[in-house]
C-alpha positions as CSV (number, residue, x, y, z in Angstrom):
1,M,2.9,14.7,-14.3
2,S,1.7,12.5,-17.2
3,I,-1.5,10.5,-17.2
4,E,0.5,7.4,-18.2
5,K,2.6,7.6,-15.1
6,A,-0.4,8.2,-12.9
7,V,-2.2,5.2,-14.3
8,A,0.8,3.0,-13.9
9,I,1.3,4.1,-10.4
10,G,-2.4,3.6,-9.5
11,L,-2.4,0.1,-11.0
12,A,0.7,-0.8,-9.1
13,G,-1.0,0.5,-5.9
14,N,-4.0,-1.7,-6.7
15,E,-1.7,-4.8,-7.2
16,I,0.1,-4.1,-3.9
17,S,-3.3,-4.0,-2.1
18,K,-4.1,-7.4,-3.5
19,K,-0.9,-8.9,-2.1
20,I,-1.2,-7.2,1.3
21,T,-4.8,-8.1,1.9
22,G,-4.4,-11.6,0.3
23,T,-7.6,-11.2,-1.8
24,D,-8.7,-9.6,-5.0
25,E,-12.3,-9.2,-3.8
26,V,-13.7,-5.7,-3.6
27,S,-13.8,-4.3,0.0
28,A,-13.4,-1.0,1.8
29,G,-10.3,-2.3,3.4
30,R,-8.6,-3.2,0.2
31,T,-9.6,0.1,-1.4
32,T,-8.1,2.0,1.6
33,V,-4.9,0.1,1.2
34,A,-4.9,0.7,-2.6
35,V,-5.4,4.4,-2.2
36,G,-2.7,4.7,0.5
37,Y,-0.1,2.8,-1.5
38,G,-1.0,4.5,-4.8
39,A,-0.5,7.9,-3.1
40,V,2.8,6.7,-1.5
41,L,4.1,5.4,-4.8
42,G,3.0,8.6,-6.6
43,A,4.8,10.7,-4.0
44,A,7.9,8.6,-4.3
45,A,7.9,8.7,-8.1
46,A,7.3,12.4,-8.2
47,E,10.0,13.0,-5.6
48,T,12.5,11.1,-7.7
49,I,11.5,13.2,-10.7
50,A,11.4,16.4,-8.7
51,V,14.8,15.9,-7.2
52,G,16.3,15.5,-10.6
53,A,14.5,18.5,-11.9
54,A,15.4,20.6,-8.9
55,F,19.0,19.6,-9.3
56,L,19.0,20.6,-12.9
57,V,17.1,23.9,-12.7
58,G,17.0,24.7,-8.9
59,G,13.2,25.1,-8.7
60,A,10.3,24.1,-6.4
61,T,9.2,20.5,-6.5
62,A,5.7,20.7,-4.8
63,P,3.8,21.3,-8.0
64,V,4.9,17.9,-9.3
65,T,4.7,15.8,-6.1
66,V,1.2,16.6,-4.9
67,P,-0.7,16.0,-8.2
68,L,1.1,12.7,-8.9
69,A,0.5,11.4,-5.4
70,I,-3.2,12.4,-5.6
71,A,-3.7,10.9,-9.0
72,G,-1.9,7.7,-8.1
73,G,-4.2,7.3,-5.0
74,V,-7.4,8.0,-6.9
75,I,-6.6,5.6,-9.7
76,A,-5.6,2.9,-7.3
77,G,-8.9,3.3,-5.4
78,I,-10.9,3.2,-8.6
79,A,-9.0,0.2,-9.9
80,S,-9.6,-1.7,-6.6
81,L,-13.4,-1.2,-7.0
82,F,-13.5,-2.9,-10.4
83,D,-11.3,-6.0,-10.0
């Protein structure tokens, strides 16, 4: 997991929350949506990375997936509070 990937995923989750809620105002609902989508995007991105890595080296993928999903959700939530 790299910090740059986590930030990009978190900001994407924040932007998705704006489109889904139809507003860019700070609210608990939009923050919840941002955290959820940031985590989903993080898990999806990590799974894509992990599947490729597992294919190449045949190792476990959980150590990559969980931190990226958590970081994406946390960054999305923080970003949604400062728009």
